[in-house]
N, C-alpha and C positions, 0 to 999 in steps of 0.2 A: 504494500500500500504506500502511495505517496504520503509522506508524513510531514512535510514542511512547506512553508511559503517562502518566497524570495525575500520578503520583508524580514522574516525571522532569521534568515540565513545570510543577510546582506554582508555582515562583517567578514564572512569567509571569502567573499568575492575578491577582497584585496590580495589575499595570498594565492587564490586559485585562478584568478582571471587577470586583474589589472597589472600586477607586478610582472607576470609572465608576458603579458602583451607589451609592456614597456621594455622588456629585455630583448624583444625581437630586433634583429639587425636593421630592419627597415622601419623601425618605430620612429616617428618624427619627434624632434626635440620638444615641440609644443603639444605632445599627446595629452597631457593632463589638463592643459588649457582647453583643448577641444572636448575632453570628457566632462570637465566642469561646466563648460558652456552648454552641453547637452543636458546636464542635470538640472540647471537653474530653473527651467520652466516646469519641472516636476516636483520641486521642493515646496513644502508648506510655507517656509519663510526664506525666500531668496535673500542673499546678502545685500546690505545697503549698497547703493551705487558706488560710493567712494571705495568701499572694501572690494567690490567686484572689479573695479578698474585695476586695482593693485594686483589682484589674482590673475586677471585676464592678460596682464603684461609681464608676468614673471612665472616661468615654468616651475621653478622650485616652490614658490608659494602656492601655485595651482596644485602641485602634487600634494602638498601638506593639507590644503583645504579639502581636496577630494578624499584624501585618506580619513579625514575627520568625519565625513558624512556617515550617518547611521541610517538603518532601515526606517526608523521612526521619523527621520527628517523628510522623507518623501510623503506625498499626499495620500499614499495608500499602495496596495499591491498593484493595482492597475497602472499607477504612475511609474512604478519600477519596471513593469513590462514595457511601457511606452518609452522609458529612458533606454533600456537595453536595445530596443529595436531602432531607436534614433541613433545610437552609437554605431550600429551596423551600417546604417545609411551614410553616416559621416565617414566611416572608414572605407566604405565602398567607393567613395568619391576620390580617394587618393589614387595617384597615378597607376600603381601596379595592381592594387586590389588584393595583394597577398596578405596584408594585415587583416583585412576583413575576413578572409578565409581562416586565418589563425584564430581570430576572435570567435568566429562561429564554432570552431572546434573546441575552444576553451569553455564556451558557454554550454555546449552539449555535454562535455565531460563534467562540468560543475553540476548540471541538473542530474546526471546519472550518479555522481559521487554522493550527493546529499539526498537522493531519492525524492526529488521535488515533484510537484504536481503538474508539470508541463512537459510537452514534447516539442522539440524544435523542428520545424518543417521548412521546406524551401518556399520562398527565399527569406530566410530569417523571420519566421513568424512563430511566436511562442503560443502554443495551443493548450488551453486548459483541458485537463482530463478528469473524467468522472471519479476515479479512485481518489484523486486529490480533494475533491469536494466532500467525499464521505469522510476523509481524514479530517477535513476542516470541521465537519459536523461533530465528529467524535471529540475533537479538541474543544469545541464550544460547549458541549455537554459537560465535559470535565470542568470547565470554568464555572458552570452552574453548580456543580457538585461541591466546589470549594467553599461555597457559602451555605451549604445544606448538608450537615453531617449524615443525615439519613440517606440522601441520594448518593453520597460518597460511599457509604457502606453497601448500598445496593449495587453500585457499579463494581466495587471491589469483589462482592459475591459473584457477579457475573464473570469477571476476569479470572477469578480463582476457578470457577466451574469450567470455563472454556479452556483455559491453559493447563491448570494443574490436574484436572480430572479428565475431561473429555479428550482434549487434543493429545494427551499422553496415553490414555487407556483405550479409547474407542469403544468402551463398554456402553451398552444401551442405557443403563441406568444413569451414567454420567452424561451421555448425550441429552437425555431428557432433562437432567438437572441444568444443563447449560441453557436450553431453550426456556426452561422455567425461570431462570435467573434473569434472562433478557426481558421476559414478559413482566417480571416483578419490577424491574427498573422502569419500564414504560409506565406501569401502573403507578409507581411512586412519583414519577415526574408529573403525570396527569393529576394526581391527588394534590401535589404541591401547587401547581399552576391554577387549577380550578377551585382550590380551597374547599373541596367537597370530599366526601368519602364514598366508598363503594368499589365495585369491580372495575377493571379497565373498560369493559363493555359499557357499563353504566356511565362512567366518567366521560366517555366519548360524547354523550348527549349534553354534557355540561360545558364542553369546550366550544369556542366560537372561532376556531382557527381554520375550519375546513373550506376549501374552495368549492366543494360540491358534496352533496350527500353521499354520492357513490364512494368518495374517498373515505369518509367517516365509516360507512358500512363495511368497507373492505378491512379496516382495522378491527371492527367489531367481529367480523367473521374470522379474522386471524386469532383474535382472543378466544373465540368460540372453539377453534381448533385446539388451542392450548388447554382449554378446560375439558374438552370432550375426548381428546386422544388419551388412551390409558397411560397413567403414570406421569404425566407432565405436571399438571396442576392438581388434578383430582384422580380418583379411581377411573373415571372416564367411561366411555361406551365402547366395548370391544366390537360391537356390530358395525360401528362406523369406521373401523380401522381397515384401510385398503392394503397396507404393507407395513413392514417394520421400518423404523427410521434408520437413516444412514448419515454419513458425514456431511453430505450436502445440506441436509435438513438443519443440522446444528449451525452451519455457516449462514445459509440463505435466510432462514427464519430469524436468526439473530440480527442480520443486516436489516431485514424488513422492520423488525420491532424498533431498532434504534433509529432507522430512517423515519418512521412514523413519529417517533419522539421529537424529531426536529420541528414538527408542526406546533408543539404544545406551547412553547415559550416565545413571547414576543421580544425577549431580551437577547435572543440569538443574533449574532453578528452575521447578517446575510452576506456581506462582502467577504468575510472570512470563509464562508461556505463555498462561495463561487471563486475565490482567489482573484477577485477583481473589485 
């Protein structure tokens, strides 16, 4: 799973991208002036004009100013994407174009090394990927958990069930425990957000987050499965069982339950989910 955003990993770009780019034999003396010029329009707080003029006319000061930039100095994840693409366009305008090719390779290696949520496609377009959005959702849920000890405990229960029991044992009982723990987390979050009590199926009717009744009903049916399938949440109904559970059920049903949880809270950072 892609586990990070460019904004969170920005500091590593100095070592992995910019210094290596500057060390190229065809790197221009004013490289960091050009890089800083590209960055200015994407920053939350551009430098005052007098400070900018000093940076713009001194390669050493430009290098120092560029190195001081943090991910949080940019307007957001989308701004960093725009900056990186603008750098490629700037380098591609140089006479040989070799530096742009080297830059493209460095960025591709950087994305791969840090398992980020983008794929680099021709010609230098950073494409957001769905696994990264799910990683962003999971990260946002963890932020909610940090202010709610009960949710944190439920998440810990799920992670213990998924990793320490099911993923290592592959026993049916542990597989069911993993799905149960995911459903309990979804139920706990729905309880906290709606300020109501009841089962996850009942709580769905108290939430006002749904774009359509069919989406709400699909979660209610998923909860119904967790309650009706023997041994997940209750003794269940053996007559409704079509087959035994396997590994895909533990993974896919848990992903569905956590994905639906993303609807519940209005405090989730949608930009973090999208990486933009």
